[in-house]
N, C-alpha and C positions, 0 to 999 in steps of 0.2 A: 287346068284346075287351079283355083285360087280360093282356098278356105279363108273366111274372114271372121274376125272377132270384133264385136262392137262393144265398147265400154264407155261409161260416163267419166268425164275428167274433173268434175266438180263435186258437189254434194248430192248428186242425183237430180232428177227432174230436168235433165238436159234436153229431152226430146228424143230419147233413144227409140221409142216406139215408132215414130214416123220414119226415122232413118232405116230401122230394121224392115219396116213395111216396104220402103222403096227398094232396098237391096234384095228383098225376098223374091222380087220379080225375076232375078237372075240366079237364084239359089234353088237347090233341090230339097235340102234338109235344113230345118231351122231348129236350133237347140238352145234352150234356156239352161244355164249351168250353175246358178247359185241364187241365194235369197229365198224369199217367201212372198206371201201376200201382203207384206208391209210396203211393197213397191207397186206402183200403178203406171201403166203405159197407156196414154190417151192418143187415139187416132181419129182423124176426121176423113171419111171416105165417102165421096159423092154426097156430101152434106150430112152424113150420119156419123154420130160420135160413138166410138167404141172404147171401153176402158178394160184393159187386161191386167190381172194381178198374178196369174200363174201361167196360163197358156201363152206360148209365144204369139206375138201379134201377126206372124206370118200365116196364121190360121185363116185369115180372110181371103187367101188365095186358095181356090178349091182344088188345085193340082199340086199342092205342096204337103210335105209331111213334117209335122212338128213333134219335137221330142222334149220331155221334161227330164233333166238329168239328175244323177244321184246327188249332186251338190245342193239341191234344193231341200227346204223343209216345206211340206205340202199339207195344207188344211183340206182334207177331202171334201168337206162341206162347201168350201169356197170353190174348189175345182168343179164340183158337180153343178154349182150355181152358174158358173161361167159356161159350162157346156149347155145348160138349159137356156141361158140367155142368148147364146149364139143360135141355138135351134129356133127360138122365137123370132130371131132376126132373119131366119131363112138359111142359116149356115149349119149344116148337119156335121157334127163332130163324131166320127166313128173311129174304131181302133186302126183303121187303114190310114187315118189322117193325124192321129195323136197317140203317142206312146208315153208311158210313165215309167221311169226307171224303178226296177224292183228294189233298188238299194236307196231310194230317196227316203228321207226321214219324214215321219208323219206327226203333225201337230195334234196334240191331245188336249182335252178340256182342262186338264190340270196345268198345262203350260200357260194357257191364257189366264187362268185364275192366279197363278203365281206372278205373271207379268203385270197384271193390273194391281195386285196387292203390293208389289214392290214399288211401283210408281206412286201409288197413293201414300205409302209410308214415307217416301222421300220428300213429299211436299214440294217446296220451292226448289229443291236440289234434284228433282227428277231429271232423267236423261232425255225425256221426250219420246219414248218408244210409242209404237202404235197400239200397244196392248193386245197384239194378236198372237202372242206366244212364241215369236220367232227366237228370241234369245234363249229362253228356257229349253226350247226344243233342240237348239244347237248344243246347249250344255249337256243334255242327255246323250246326244250323239257322241260327244267327246268322252263322256263318262261311261260309254258303252252300255247304256241302259235304254236306248231309244227304240221306238217302234218304227219299223221300216215298212215300205209299201208291200213287200212280200209277206209280211206278217198278217196283212188283211186277208190273205188267201188261206191262212192256217189258223182256224178258230182256237185250237188248243194253245198255240204259241201266243196269240194275241191276248187270250184270257190270262195266261200266266204273267205276261209282262204288265198288264194293267193292274193285276192284284199286287204284285211285288212293288210296282212304282207307287201305287196309291198309299201304301203303308208309310212310305217316306214323305210323299207330297202332302198327305193329309195332316201328318204331324207338323210339317213345316207351316202349312196354311193355318192351322188352328192354334198351335202353341206360339208361333212367332208373330203371326199377323192378326190373329183373332178372327180369322175368316171361317166360312162354313166348309165342312169337309165334303168330298165328292164320293158318290157311290159307284161300285164296280159295275153292277148289272146294267144300268141305263147306258153307261158309256160303251160297254161291250156290245149290247144289242144294236146301238146306233152305228157303231163302226163296222160290225159284221154286215149290217144292211148296206152301208155305203161301199164296203169292200166287195160285196157281191156285184154291185153295179160297175165298179172300177176294174174288176179282175181282167176283163178282156183287154184293157189298155196297158196292164202291167207287163213289162218285158225287160230284157237286158239292153238298155240303150247303148252301152259300149259296143255290143255285138252288132247292133243295127248300124252304128257309125262305121264300124269296120267293113261291113257289107257294102255300105254306101261308098266308102273309099275305093273298094275293089271295083265298083261299077263306075268310077270316075265322076261321082256326083259332086256338086258344089255345095259346101256346107257353111252355114252362117251361124255363128255362136253369139248368143245374146245374153248380156249381163244385166243385172238390176242395180239400182242405187248408183253410186259414183265412187271414184277412186279415193276421195278424202273421207269416205265413210267406211273404208276398208278396216277390218279389225286389227290388221298389223300396221298399215301404212297411213291410216286416217287420223283425224283429230281426236284420238283416244282420250277419254272414254266415250266421247259423243260420236259414236260410230255404230255401224250395224254389226251383226254377229257372224258375218261371213266375209269372203274375199271377193270383191267386185273387180279386181284387177285381172288383166288378160291371162296371166298364168294360171288362174283358177279355172279357165276353160278346160284345161287338161284334166285336172283332178275332178272337176264337177261334172264332166261328161264322159270321161273314160277314154281319152285319146292322147297320143303322144305329141310333144311339142313340135316335132318335125312336120306335123300335119297342119300347122297353123301358118298361113302364108301372108296375111295382111291384118294389121290391127288398126282399126279406125276409132279415134277418140271423138266423142260428141261434146261440143263446146257451146253452151248457151252464150249468146252475144253479150250477156251481162252475167252477173252471179246471183244465185239464190241458194237459200238453205232453209229447211224446215226443222224446228225444234231448237234446242239449246246448243251451245258451242261457239267457239271463236269465229269471227267473221270480220276480217280486217277492212274490207272495202264496203261494209254495210252503209246504206243510206237511210237515215231516219228523218229525211226532210221531204219537201214537195217532189223532188226528183225521184226519190224512192217510191213515193206514192204513185207517181206517174207511171213508172215502170211496172209496179205491181198491178195497177188497174188495167193498163194496156196489154200486159202479158197475161192477164187473168191468172195470177200466180196464187193458186190454191192447190193443195195437195190432192192428187187424184184418188188416193186411198183414204186420207183423213179429213179432207176439206179444210185443213188448217191453212191460214194465210202464210205465205212464204216471205221470209225476210229477203230483201232485194238490195243489190249494190252494184258498183261498177265491175267490169270485167277484171278479174284477178289473174294475171298471167304468171304470177309466182306459183300458184297451185296448179295451173295448167302445164307449166314447164315441169313441175314435179311429176305430174301425171304422164307426160311424154316420156320421161325417164323410167318410171315404174312400170309402164305398160309396153315400152318399146314401140311407140306409135309410128305408123307409116303415113297417116294422113288425119286431117280433121274434117268433121262435118259441123259447120256453124249453123246453129238453129236460132230462130226468133230474131233475126236481124231486123225485121220489120217493126218490132216493138220499140226500137230506138228512134224511129222516124218522129220528127217534131222537136227533138232536143237540139238546142242551138250549139251546145258544146258537149263533147264526150270525154271521159277520162278512162285511160287504161292503166292499171296498176302494173308497173314493170319491176318493182322491187319493194322491199320493206326497209324501214329505218328502225333500228333497235339499239338503244343506248348510244345514239349518235353515230352508229355505223350502218352502212348499207349491207343488207343481206339479200340473197337471191333464192333462198329455199325456205320453206316453212319450218320453223323449229318444232321439235317434238314437245318441248315444255309448254303447257297451257299458260303458265305465268308469263313466259316470254312472248307467246303469241298475243296475249292480252296487252302487252306493252308495244307491240309492233304498230307502226303507222305506215300508210301506203305512200309509195313514191309514184306519182302519176305523170303520165304524158298526156297532155291535153290535145284534143283534135276537134275539128269542126264537124258539126252534125249536118243533117240534111232534112229537107221538108217534103221532098217528092215521095209519092206513094210507090213503093218498090214491089208490091205484091204481084204485079204483072211481069216482072223481070224473069226471063228464062235463060239469059246469058249474062256472064259477069260484066261484059262491057255495056249492058243495058242499065246497070246500076248507076246512081249518081257518083260523081267523082269522089265525094267524101266517104261514101259507103265502100267504094273500092279501096280507098286509102286505109280505111279501118281494117279490112281484111288483109291488106298487104302488110300492115303493122303486126298483125297477129302472126303471120307467117315469118316475118323477119325476126321478131323477138323470140319466138319459140324454135324456129328452125324446122317447123313441120308444115308441109303444104296443105292447102285447103282443097278438098275434093268435092264437097257438097255444101251448098248454101241454101238454107230454108228461109223463104221470104213470106211465109204464111202457113197456116195449119193444114191446108189441103194437100193431097198428093201432088197435084199439078203445080203447086206454088213452090217450086224447087229449081235451083240452078245446079245441074249435074256437071261439074268440071271434069271429073274422072271417076268412073265406076270401078271399084276394086275387082269386080268379077270380069 
């Protein structure tokens, strides 16, 4: 048995969906443990593209069980739309194939209204949230006023929570932002309707995991976003509202740390981020445009153009430490094909001194300049490579440098978007 956690090592969008899809072939249970529908996982399977926001991407295997953990904030409307979309694609999602934790927090219309009103009020200083109510929902969780999935099965509980919450939320929306108030009954009616449909899926995910462990099942834990969007360890305040680091798999799914055996960090072969925040290796020139266009770097959830830059191993090393990484999966290596020279950031210079970790201060981060190691690029098409030794010498050297500088071995290399366009050096299962 080798239970594996998959996490992003950058600012999200590293290609976790494809890696999870690959590893799912050897897993029995696939668990999403944090985040909400502000993240999207894009997969290309047999020429068809699938985008997942809440359901673990392992759902594409008809003999696997997927679990949505208590660490998530779930928009029931989005979840039901995903189930419907999969059904239209010929993939039936039943309670035998998908469970929703009864303790997961539920995103309400007032969360989205507050999210949008805040961003609009901030203007140029906005954080760049997706406006999907993720942050406000997590706020209510911590404030102990949140609606949980189990509440969708108890009409009286749900009505009371909506009425109490709307008194505060409507005051905030109307008096502070000048926005329109929300009414109780339409929200209650809609959420009771959705709750009736979702009730068969709602269960105690922690208990399901315990039963799976007793049966010696292999469990795959799937995070959203990336380590440097972590609310504690990321580029605060330009972060998400949850913990995408590997340790959150325990709290977000209801399992003990001794049951996690392998932590795999997903590293895009270059660096991207969506929204505002520091980005030391960002490229605003033709090379950045080249990477953006070849990599089709647009957010799966928002459609926003991603900022692109050279691979930053300072933040990747930080991620290796924060997550206790056992191996890397390198994604989108093929995007770098055609560039004559490549740069890898191996450190930062700040005030004339070399530093090897990202500083907490945003002001200091803004003053950091990258220390690069230059390498030769390659011209050959690598999408047909299935073994590491089939890659051009320069591509192998690039991978070797990542291993040497970080001290973490590479176990998977993605050379294209399709399932088959992968080099599997070592499967953690």
